[in-house]
Steps between C-alpha positions, in 0.01 A plus 500: 500500500580178303307184580507140387211345300298229673521139392241232569598189691349158433273544801356825367687737733695791354873553568714801406746435217797629705589430863719656766749263661613529858790256544738543683373808683444499877185627666618865524635510145195331348251728678647808336550329162146358479350835598700664224410223249129546570533878449686431177218286365588144585203291611649149514720461810700174530642372825555167677509359850866405450594860415435601859335828394128432499449722807660794318288436191193495722592831658542654157158380392333630815659844459437530127228715352440224244208288612556136580253389231718671237821321610586153376697348787702181450699299753645150519499188718850426631652153513473458874124547475435238230243225574126529540461625859832686495402683177177624655695626805763654272230691306345625823844619609544695179153651522578610861838652405350675200200612711249405231198269478603346170777495245430529126758235410662232712787295353687189614850655492693189399390142422767344728454152348711336774240604757224381269241720667403737222183309406377504862587873516304557177195325642518729804515802269194379309313480829620846612388643167151364556506663849577839344850539638653484152363636173732312262740212565819427316857372521852626462800323354298196393609283204265304270517177705403688817213675328373184332486327834309784665245507223466124481454449876271798571344603165581863584736686262717774652414852386868607501844349484766750606839392367847644442512666160743750346643561154772236534272250679169518316340164595312482165399131550368571851307802378344296222393237750342765722316652206375164377339444840362851539753590767626858494879539528657750731873568481724566797851650462385654171808717452737212552864572579728716285242533224471881523836517315425230246565648153174364353295655782694827487450524125125446533485756783667756269268407214185558706642785718437284809704360787639146477266399786198631307602292198528183704174558685315576177627169365326332790165667452500439124558132574202491740726473807442717810837634613563564868782758519624640826638845565518740793568791269183687405637614166576146399167383638326745271719417201446126544127548499501736203540236230153460354523788255754350254535173314792273420478382139557141382865569437547641848330196656714263294814678608413460866397133440851451370645588844380171649799338678341273764641728769301406808583730791275350766436149632399198292143410597588131499765542768444837665453493880296764685429501871 
């Protein structure tokens, strides 16, 4: 059974180098998918309050033969719960729905600069971490200005910044900023849109006798990014995880780097609204 290597976060905790994404599954779909993912070898499970499927994720964890201590569980604070007191209540709601005493990673889902509550939310997460409800704290979809403000006002550097990354939206500057500050980068939407048929990706897949998805996911891991792919198909789950036994050479990496097109598929963190 394939498995992802463990990486060390800036707070000393270990995180698997590949995650299993759960958006946009509902509770019933996600319960079956997470159970299958755990059996396949995934140990990092990524959800969010705004996905509306934390209850299903929790059921999957409760019914799994994999022990809780061996599962790295991540969820996210939704926009409606930003602010100090609201963030603490939001976390408690997630813990209740997930039916767990703690989460391994808790992220502010979006900065929502118009609300201007992400610093207060971060302070609440620092407190909850000290209380043992969270192992590691981080952010999602944050840009350098948002991160600099968090660090300046609290002195606490996020362990993770989960951002949109795929072959035609590589966010190299953002990744360099994260690395400079010791923040590990996770990538959501790692397979992008329409990239499975991209001639460069297809050629590399043929060269290495791999699937296009495996080529793209291996590009992530060789660039020290944790990809968070989603699939409800067990064969694809297994294939996505089975990428740590081959290596893209410098030419391969350069070819994928050349696919950068600035093709953002999701919201812009400066303007995105999340309730």
